[in-house]
N, C-alpha and C positions, 0 to 999 in steps of 0.2 A: 488487588492485583496479585497475581501469581508470578513468583520469581524462581527460576531453576538454574542451577549451575551445574556443569558436567565437565568430566575429564574424558569422557568417551564420546568421540565425534558421532558415531552412529546413534547413541542416545540423544544427543542433542537434535540430530537430524529428524528423529521420530517426534520431536516435540513441537516441531514448527508446523503451524496450521495454515488452512486457506487453499491447499492445493493438494492434487495427487501427484507426489513428485518423488524422485530420487535425487539425493544429495551426495555429491563426491567430494572427498577430501583433496585439497591442492595446497602445496606449500606451507606445511604446518610450521608455525613460529613459537607459539605458546599452546600447550596442551590443555587449553581451558576454553570453554565455550558457554555462553549464558543467554538466557532468553527471559523477557517479561511479557506477560499477557494481561491484557485490561479489556474488559467487556463494557460497553457503553450503550445501553438500549439496542442491542443487537450489531452495533459496530464494533469490530474487534481490532485492538492495536497490538501489535507486536514490536518489540525492541530487542534486537539481536546483537550480541557482542561476540565475535569470533576471532580465536587465536590463530587463524589460518585464512587462506582462500577456500573457495568452493565452487563447484559447478552444480547448478540445480536445474534439472529438467522435468517437465510434466505438464500437467493440464490444470488450469485454475478451476475453481468451482463453478458450476454452471448458474448459480443464483446470485452473483454478485460480482463487484469489481474490486480489484486489488491496486492500491497505489503503493509503489515502492521507491523509496529515496535512500541513496547512500548517506551516511552521516559523516564518514571521512574517507580517505583515500579514493575520492570519487572517480578519479581518472583510471582506476584500476578495474572499475565495474563495466559490464556491458549487458545489454538485454537483447536476445535474439541477434547477436552479432554487431549491434549498434552501441558505440561507446557512450557512457554517461559523463557528465562533469558535475561540479559542485552545485550547479544551478539548474541541473535537469533531473528528470524522474521517469520511472516507467509506470505505465498503466497497463494492467492485465485485465482485459474484458473478460466477460463470463464465458467460461468453457474454452479459453483459448489455449493453444499449445505455446510453450515458453521455454526459454534457457536463459537463466541469469547466472552471471560467472563474475567472479572477483579474484584477482591474481594474488592478494595479499591479505593478512589479517585486517579485520575491518569491522565497522558497527554499521547497522542499517535499521530502518524503521518501515513498517508496512501497515496498511489500514485496508481492512476488508469491510466493505459496506454492501448490504444486500441490495439488489436492484430495486425491489420496491421501496427502499428508503429514499432513493434519489433517482428519479426517473421522470421523463415528460410522459404526457398522456399518449403521444404517438409512439414512444419507444416502448411502452408496455405492450402495445399491440404488435409492434414489430418483433420483440423478444419472444412472444408467443408463437409467431409464425415460423421462427427459426430460419428465416431466410437469408439473413445477414451473417457473413462469416466473422467470427470474433477473432481479435487480433492481440498481440503484445506490442505496445507502441512506446516510442521513446520521445519525450517532449524536446523542443528546442530550448536552449537555456533561457531561464526566466527567473532572475533573481527575486522579484518581488513575490512571485507565488511561493517559491521554496523558503523565503525569509518568513512569509506569512504562516506557512505549515508549521516551521520549527518554533515560531513564537506561540503558537497555539498548543501544539502537542506536548512541549517541553513542561511548561507548567501543569498540564493535565496528569502527566506521569509523575512529576514531583509530588503533587497533591495525593495521588494514589499511594506513593510510597509512604508518606507521612500520616495518612488518614486511612486506616485499614477498612472502614465501612463505606469508603467513598462511592464503590460502584452501586450501592444501594441507596445512596443519599439523594435528595433532590437536586443537588449541585451537579451530579452526574447527568441528569437530563439536560440541564442548561449547557454543559459541556459538550454533550452529544449534539444538541442543536446547532452550536457554533461550529462543530466539526463538520456536520452536513452542509453547512453555508460554504465552508472552505473547499469541501469536496466538489461543490457545484462549480467553483472557480477552477479547480484543478482539472475536471472532467470537460471544461470548456462549455458548460451549459448556462453559465451566467452571462447575461447580455453585456456586462461591463468587461467581459474579457474575450478576446479572439485568440484561442490556443492553437498555436500551429504546430503540427506534428510531422516529424520527418517522414516522408513517403505518403503523407494524408493531409494536404493543406486544408481540406474542407471537414476535418474531424468534428462531427457532432454538432454542427451549426444548425440548431432547430430554432423553429419559430413558434412552436407550441409552448404552452405555459408549463412551468415547472411544477410538479406536485411534490411537496414536502410532507413525509409522514411523521406524526408526532409520536412520542413513546407511549 
């Protein structure tokens, strides 16, 4: 895992991955910003800790999904103008325009997962056609899903801190497999979950089988 700490906001902004974006400083409290990066079989986890608020605008990568969850001060966060709370999260679909905002100092976590790692057979065809407009969406509050995410990602990051070779170890592949399963829940593709999103009640309710790629 790679950890970086900055006293310069622009340097911190340049270290954030997953999107072509511009990050603007807002309401600085502490002039310290840090970020951790962890790669698990192509799935990229970022953990950000910011001594300020910010406004981030841009376009997500065209080849994958981003899941964004505030870790504190959730009520100060918004995605494309829609407020988040402690039990909701944002999903950035591939190639979507987005604006993430937080008014105060905050911590956050994001996961980038390539489309081919977590997709249905029909969606692979749809994505290649480019006919569907991609969006930045905010979930309705779902304590179960958010608790599941935190219970999984927390130990992964802790292990990566304590074990420098974790990313290349066999355990990393097991962690990536569990993470993919959880992402299926988050993206509403698991039949056990009906994920209702603001402004899109039928979000990704597919009947085709899920294709999980191994590392």
